[in-house]
N, C-alpha and C positions, 0 to 999 in steps of 0.2 A: 092438379092435372086431370082430374076426373070430372070436370065440368060437363054437364050433359049438353049434347049437341042438339039444338032445336032447329026447326026449319028456318027461323029467323036468322040464326047464326050462320047456317049454311048459305042463305041468300046474301048475307052481308059479306061473305067471302067469295062471292062471284060465281057460285056454282049454279048450273041449271039442275033441275031434279034428276035428269038422266045422268049428268056427270057425277052427282053425289052417289047415285046407285053404283056407278063404276068404282068410286072410292070404297064403298062398302064391300064390293066384290074383291077388289085388290087387297084389302086389309083382312077380309074374312071376319070382320067385327066392326063395331062403331069406333071411329077414331076419337082420340082425345083432342083438345083444342090445339095443342102444338102440332099434332099430326095433320089436323085439318088445315091449319095455317100453311104448313109446308106444301101440302097438295095444292092449296089455292094459288100460291105464287108460282109453283112449277107448272101448273096447268093454265096459268094466265096467258092471254094472247102474247104478252110481251116476252115471256120466257119460252113458251111451247111452240109458237108459230102455228097454232092448230088450224087456223083458217088459210094459211099461206103455204105450208110446207109442200102440199101436193103440187102447187104451181111452181114453186122455186126450183124444183127438180128439173124443170124444162130449160133452165138457163145454162148456157155454155160456160164451163168453169175450168177448162183445161187448155194448156198450150205449152210449148217447149220452154217458155220462160217461167211457168208456174211451179213453185216449190210446194206451196200449200194453198189449197182453195178453201171454200166455205166449210165451216164446222169447227174451226179453232177461234181463238180470240181475235185474230186479224189475218188478212191474206198476206202471202209471201211470194215475191217474184225475184228472179235472178237478175242482177244488174252487172254481172261480170266481175272479174278480179277477186273472186271469193266473197263477194258482198251481195246482200239482198236488201230490197226495200220491203218494209212491212207496213201495212196501212189498212185503215178501216174508217167508215163513217157510221155514226149512230145518231139517234134522235133523242131530244130531251124537250119534247113539245109541251105536254101537259104541265110538268113542273115549271117551265118557263112562263107559262100563262098565269099560273097561280102565284109564283114568286119569281119575277123575272131575273133578278140579280143572281140568286143562288141557283135557280134552275139552269141558267145558262152557264154559270161558273162550274157547277158540278157536272154538266154535260161535257165541258172541256176536260175536267179531271178524269172522268170515266173513260173517255176515248184515249187519253194519254196512257192510262193503265192497260187498256187492251193492247196497246202497241209495245210498251216496255216490258210487259209480262212475258213476251215472246223473245226477249233478249235484245231488243232494238233500242238504241238511243233516239228519242224523238228529235226530229230536225225541223218540223214545220207543222203548224195548225192551219186549218181552213174552216170556213163555215158557210152554210147556206140558210138564209133567213127569209121567212115569209111573214109579212104583217098585213093587217087589214087596212081599211081606209085611213089615210093620214089624219083626217078630221074626226075620226071616231074618238069618243071621250077617253077611252083607256089607252089609245095607241101611243101617245107621246110617252106615257109612263112605261109602257112595255118596251118601246124602242130603247129608251134611256137605260132601263135596267138590264136588258139583254146585252147591249153593246158594252156597258160598264162591266157586267159579269164576265163576258168573254175576255175583255182586256185585262180585268183585274186578276183573273186566274192565270191566263197565258203569260202575261207580263211578269208576274211574280215567280212563276215556275221556271222561267228562263227559256221558253220555247217560242220562236217567232210566229206570230199570226200573219200569214203572208198574202191572204186574199180570201175571196169567197163571192157570194152573190146575195142580193137583197131585192125582193119584189114586194109589191103591194097589190092587194085585191080585196074587195069587200067580203069574199068567201072566207077570209081568215080573221074576220072581226072577232069571232068568239073562240078561235083556236089557232093561235100563231104556231109557226113551225121554227124550231131551232135545231138544225142538224150540224153536228161537229165532226170534223175529220182530222186525223193525225197521220203523219208519215214518219217512219223511223228507219234507221239503217242498222243492219246487224251483219256479222260474219256468218256465212252459210253453214259453218261447222259449229256455230254457237246459237242455234235456234231452239227455243224451249217450247214444249207442248204441255197439255193439261191432263193427259191420261195418267191416273194414279196406278202404281204397281208396287209389288213387293210386300207380301203379307208381313205385318209387324213393323213396317216402316213408319217413322214418326210423322204425324201431321202437325204442321206448325202454322201459327197465326202470327202475322207481322204487320206493323204499321200503327195506325191510331187505335184508340180504344173504341169499343162499341157503345153507342148511345141509343136513345129512343127516336132519333130523327130518321125519317124515310121509311118507317114501318108502313107496309102496304103500298109502297111506291110502285111496285110492278103491277099490282092489282089496279091501282088508280090509273096507271098508264094504259090499261086495257079496257077502259070504259069511256063513254062520252061524258061531257059535263051536263048532268041533268039537274044539278043543284048549285048553290052558291059555291064558287071556287074557294072562298075564304075558309070554308069548313075543311078543305083538303090541304090547307097550308102545312099541317104537321107531317104530311107525307112527303114533303120536299126535303131533300138532303141539304146539309150545310157543308161547304167545302173549306179546305185549308191548303192553299197552294204551296205554302212554305213547307208543310209536312210532306206534300206530294214530291217536292224537289228532293227532300231527304230520302224518301222512299225510292225514287228513281236511282239515286246514287248507291243506296244500300243494296238494292236488288242487282244492279249491274255489277257491283263489286262481288257479291256472292256468286253471280252467274259466271264470273271469270274462273271459278273453281269447279270442282266436279261434285259438289254436294247436293245439287238439286236433281230430284227424280221427276217431279212435275210441279207446275205452278199455275195458279189461276187467280185473277183479280176478283174482288168481291164487288160486283156491280149490281145490276138489278137483282133483287131478292137476296142480296148479301151473302151471308154465310150459308144459307140454304142452297142457292144455285151453284156457288163455287164448289161446295163439297159434293153435291149430287152429280154435277157434271164431271168432276174429276174421277169419282168412283165409277160412274156408269160408262164413261169412255174407256176406262181401264178394265172393265169387267170384274171389279172387285167390290168389297164392302167397306164400310167405314164406321168407326166408333169414335164418338166425341164426348169429352168430359166438359159439360157446360160450366162447371165451377171453375175451370181453368181459363175460360174466355176473358180477356181483359175488358172490363166495363168501366164506364165513366159515370154511371148513375147507380144509386143504391136500389136494391130490391128488384133488379131486372130478372124476368122469368125466361126460361128457355124459349118460349113463344116469341118474346121480344128480341132476344139475342139472335134467333135464327132468321127473323124477318126484317131486322134493322138494315137500313141501307146507309149507315154511317160511311163516310168516305175515307179514302187513303188507307185501304186495308188489302192484304193479300193472303192467300192460303197456299202452303207449299207442302209437298211430300219430300222429305230429305232422306239421304242414305243413312243407315244406322251408324251411330257414333259421330255424326257430323253436327249434332245439335249445339255443342259448346262453341264450335268454330263459327257457326252461323249466328249464334246469339251474340257473340263478341262484335260482329260486324254491325248488327242492328242496334246494339246498345251504344256503339260508338257514334252512330248517327242519331242517337236519342229517340229511338223508336221502340215501341212495345214488341216483345218477342215472347211467345208462349207455346209450349208443346201442349196441344189440346186434344190429341187423339192418336189413333194409329189405323193403318190399313188392315182389313180383315178379308177372309175368303168367303163371307156369308152371303154376299150380294144384297145386303141390307144396310140401312142407315139406323144406327142405334145411338140414341142420346141419353147420357146419364147425368143426373143432377141430384145432389145431396144423397148419394148412395142408392138412388132408385132409377128405374128406367123411365125417362120422360117421353120417349118416342121410340118406336120400333117399326120401321117401314121397309117393305121390299123396294129396291131401287128401280127395277125395270118399269113399274107403272108410273113412276115419277118422271122418267126421261123418255126412253124409246117407245114406251107403250102409252104415252100421253094421248089424249084425244086428238083425232085428225079428221078434219071436215073438208069435204068437197062441196062447198056451199053453192046453192043455185046462183047462176049468173045470167044476166041479160045483156047482150052486146049493145054498146052505144050506137044509136042510129047514125048513119052517115049524115053530116050536115048538108043542107041545101046549098047549091052553088051561090056564090055571092052576087054575080051579075055585075053590071056596070056601076061604078061608083063615081059620082061627079066630083070634080076638084073642090077643095074647101079653102079657097083663097090662094094667096101667093105661096110658092114653094119655100121661099126664104123665111117667111113668117111661120110656116108650118115647122121648119127646122128649129127655129128658136123656141117654139112652144114645146116641141118634142124633147129637146135637150134639157128643158126645165121640168119635165114630167117625172113623177116619182120613180118609174122603172128605169129611166135613163139618166137622171141627174147624177152629178158627181157624188161618189161615196167617200170623199175625202174626210168629211166630218166623222165618219165611222172609223176608217182605217188609221187616221192619225191618233186614235185612242189606243191602238194596238202597237206593241213594240215589234215591228216587223224586221228589225235589223239585229236583234240580240243573237249572239253566236257568230256574227260577222260572215255568214255564208249566204245571205240572201243576195242573189244576183239581179232578179227583177222584182221590184216592189209592187204593191197592189196598184191596180189601174190598167194593166195590160190584159192580154188574152189569157195568160196563164202565169202563175208564179214560177220562178226558177230559183232553186236552192242548191248550192254547191255541195257535193259530197266531200266532207272535210278532208283536207290533205290530198285531194285528187283533182284531176281536171274535169271529172264527170259532174253532172248536175241532174237533179230530178225536177221535172216540170209537173205542176199540179194545177188542176182545174176542177171546179164544181159547176154543174150545169143542169138545167131543166127549164122547160117553158110550159108551165101548168095550163095556160089557156089553150095551147095546142092539144095537150092530153085530154082536156075536158071536151073539146070539139071532136077529136078523133083519137082515142087512146092508142091505137096501133101506130098511127103516124107520129103521135106525140112521143111514144116510147122510143121509136126509131130516132127521132130528132134529138132527144136528150142525149143519147149515146153518141150520135154523129156530131153534135155540137161540141161535146167534150173532146172527142177525137180531133176535131178541127182546131180547137183552142190549143191543144198540146202541139199539134202540127205547126200552128202559126208561130210558135217560138223556136221551131227547129228541132223539136224532140221527136223521137220515135215512140208512139203510144204503146204502152205495155199492157195495162190491165186496169180494171175499174172496181170500185166498191159502190154500193148504192144504199140509199135510205128511202124506202118505199112508204110514202106518207099518203094514207087514204082514209076515208071515212068509215062508216059502219059496215063491216063485211056481211052482216046478216041482211042487208038490203041488196037484192039481186042486181040493181043497176050499179051499185058501188062495186060489187064483186065483178061485174062486167068491165068496169074501168080497170080494175086491178089485172084481170086476165088479159085484156087488150094491151095494156101498157107493157106487160111482161112479154107478150108475143112480139111486139115491136122491138123491145130491147134485145131480145134473144136474136132476132133476125139481124139487127145491126151489129151485134157483137160477133156473130159468125162471119158476116161479110167483111168486117174490118179487122178480124183477128184480134179482138179486144175482149178477152175473157173477164168474167166477173169472179173475183176471188174472195170477196167478203161482203158483208152488208147487214142490213137491219130492216125490219118491217115495223111500221108504226100505224096501227089501225085505230078506229073509233075517234078519228080527228073531226069531231063535229060538236056543236054546242047547242043546248036548249036554254042557255042562260039568257036572261033579259038583255036585250040589246045586241046579242050575238047573232051570227048567221046560222046556217044549218051545216051542210057538209062543206069541207074544204074542197078546192079544186084537186083533182088527182095530181100528186106531186112526187113522181119517182126521181128524186135527186140523184144525180150521177157524179161520183168523184173519181177522177182518173189521174193516172200518173204516166209520165213519159220519161225517156232517158236521152240526155245529151252526152256524147262522149267528150265534148269540149265546151265547157260552159261559156267560154269567151265568144263563141260563134252563135250564141242565141240571138234571135231576131226580136225586135221590139216594134210597137205600133207607131212610134213618133216619126213624123217627117224629119229628115236629116238635113237636107239642103234645098235651096231654091233651084228651080230649073230641072227638077227630076220628073221623069214621066210617071204618070199614075195609070195603072192597069187594074181592071177587075178580071179575075180568073173565075170561070164558071158562067153558067147561063143566067141571064137576067130576063125574066118574063113579066115582072111586075105583079107578083101575087100579093094581093092585099087582104085576103081572108085571114081573120084572127090576128092581123098585124096591130102593132102599137099605134100606127097612124090611124087606122080605122077606129080604134077605141078612143084615143086621146083627142084626135082632131075631128073625126066624123061622128063620134059619140055612139058607135055601134060595136057590138061584140057578136059577129056573125061570120058565116061561111066556113069552109074547110081550112085547116092549116096548110101551109105549103108542103107539098109532097117531098119525100126524101128519096133520091135516086142513089142507092148505096154504091152501085158500080161507079157512077160519076164521082161520088164523094171520095171513093178510094183513089181514083185516078188523079183527081185534082189535088188531094192531100199529098200523095206521093210526089207529084210534080213540084208542089210548093216546097216540100222538104229538100228536094234536089236543088232548087234555086237557092235556098238558104245555105245549104252545105257548100255550094260552089261560089258563094259570095256575089251572086248576080242581082240580089235585091237588097235594098237598104232599109225598108220598113215593110212589115206584114201585119195585116189585121183581118180577122175573119168577119164576115158580114152576118149579123144576126138581128137582134131586136132593133127596130127602127129602119132597117134596110141600108141601102148603099150610101145615101147622103149622110146619114148619121155616122156610119163607119168612117167616111172621109173627114167629117167634122171632128170626131174623136182623135184621129191621127193628127189633124192640124193643131188642135189644142195641146196635145201631148208634146208636139215639137215646136210650138210657137211660130209656125209657118203656115201661111194660107195656101189657097189653091184656086186655079182657074179651071173650070170644068166645062166639058162639052158632052153631048149625047145624053144629058139628063134633063129632058125637056118637059116631063110630065110627072105628076105625083106618084103614079104607079112605078115608074122607073126609079124615082128618088127614094121611095119609102116601102116598096114591096119587099117581102122577106123571103125571097127565093133562097133555097138552101144550097150548100156545097160551094159557096163563093168566098173569095179572098180579095182584098185590095192590097196591091203591092206597089212599091216605087222602085225605080231603077235609074242609075246614072247613065247606063248604056242600054237603052231600050231594045236596040237591034239584037243584043245577045239573048234576051229572053223571047223575043218574037221569033227568032230563028229556031227555037225548039219546036215550033209547030203546034203547040198546045192551044186550044181555043181560049182566046182572051180578047178583051176590048180596051183600047186606050181611051181613057175618059178625061184626061186633063194633065195639068202640069203644076207642080208645087211652086209656091212663091207668093210674095205679098203678105198683107196683114188681114185678108178677108177671104171668105168663100164666095166666089163669083161664078156666074154662068149657069146657075140653077135658081131661077126666081130672082128676087132682088138681092143685091150684094149684102152679105152679112159680115160685119167685122168680127175678128176674133175676140175683141174686147166685149162686144155685145154678147157673143156666143158664150164667152167664159162667165160673164155675170149671170146669164141665164142658167148655165150648167151648174154653177157652184152655189146657187142661192137656195135650193130647195131645203136641204137639211138644216142649215143655220136658221132659216125662217121658221121651219116646223118646230125645231127644238128650242127656240127662243133666243133671247139676247146672250145667254151664257154659252150658246153653241157657236158664236161667231168665230170665224177662222182666225188663228193667230197670225 
């Protein structure tokens, strides 16, 4: 443990010269290798948020429904009747590019632990995926691995994967995004937190043994790809969903008692981050016996044990005398259990190994006093107006082409690999505006959606940030739920580039404005920076992608709305203003071959009024189908409703491509058996047609539902090959 620290070793651990000087000042001496490793992961971007903390403080995080906001493992909101929803979204981007199956699988495992470590039983998983060009040489391998990894872990652990989003763009060629979200339910009087307390209380390690997988995972996730990703494969963790299932049940069983003082999952930076966070939040010290840590490989050093990111592990502080009781539970579930230390009053982390001190570090510099940067930022210039855009052929032909495009094509090939019905509480399956999952043994349900439009954020970060929040709010509204709160996963490129930092600052400004206007607070989240690649064949920076994961509450799950047309002869209305905004639209990119202009503006006051009105219509039973208008515009929304219900539509007032495919915000398409009842409400709306038949007619050439379905369903099976054909 007395290896001399050279400048090369310092650089390999991700420190700038200035940061290493701070380490020397904090320690009052040169650190040993274990101490340097601990500083490196705790000061990594992934763990310290050193480039983003100053801006994250600007986000609204409070509301009457909020029980716990950012700072814990997950956010907590009240859903009534003594129950709470606990949820969070996190990234596993770099690991999923390096090793797509295990990267995506362990991303699911990690976010599950964030939720059940707070006392919640997970009820649903979601994901938000971004891939590069479909014809990129690596992309088919990445798509197959990621989807298989998400399904393989979620299906085995017994938590339904109920929806998500998938986009494609060349900016993700060298750095895909895999964001995973979990929602769980807990009793409000049985929520567990991570702050350690009680000098002398035992510190307990439970779950799987520690191996050498995932060492330096947090550091790897805090840098761009400047070399062959194959060299970084050992930094990717390996997951075991069956062990995770046992861990869930064992933890929830122990949580039913009064034995736990604090609990923290071992995620990024493993035993280091969990122990440091628990001690620093509690204002105490911690002493660990490294010889007591369960290991699965011979000769492991304290450095390896502290930095390993082996999966399915938890750290707990127990009440004195409860060790045997707790151990009996974990042994019953065939999991490791070991008392590896105790709480102290020193404010330091002390590691002992073979009777000697392996590390002795003050905790404050590791956590609260970690580096904090207000990096230079340059605002993104406002895009030039788009101007007039000539038609590109027949509207009907445009519709068929758009429905087959990568960003709009059916995701059936993906979600049929996920068990979205396990648990028997899934009310709305993937394919609608939001997933709906019943709160077990109640009439309530949680609606869940993930949303972001990166091309909007790239063109205008402020408007793009607003739109991401507004679209999530709209999707939750469209199923009839009352939006409660959001989590986020802020995916950006290198924050040391002022233009990238400008994107980050702008998106957060827009997000904050929308959250305040919609009473939609942010209660948890994750920041993933350095998402860019210098690898051969890769792109540079990703598009700014502040993924939003939101939840809403339905008091009666049976009254949730769906997108499918229900009967022939029903009136079709669009609620909200249609102005034909084509800037940054999918039609402009896919049909006209241009990525130009400003994104559609978001009028948050109108957004709020339209959403409140739509929820009222749903609650009063005045509409039979509801769908928000987003990518592809009005005609795409109608086509999706027609395909979902197997019923066509005769349309009117959609006479040009801008009306058909403009992506104006704040709009919903609804159907009604009694149109006079919703028109009498006096809210601005336009009747655009009637359901019926087996085709979409009245907007360009008539397009049969059969042709539309073939086009819509064909993309993924064709991309993924013959083995991907639909059953």
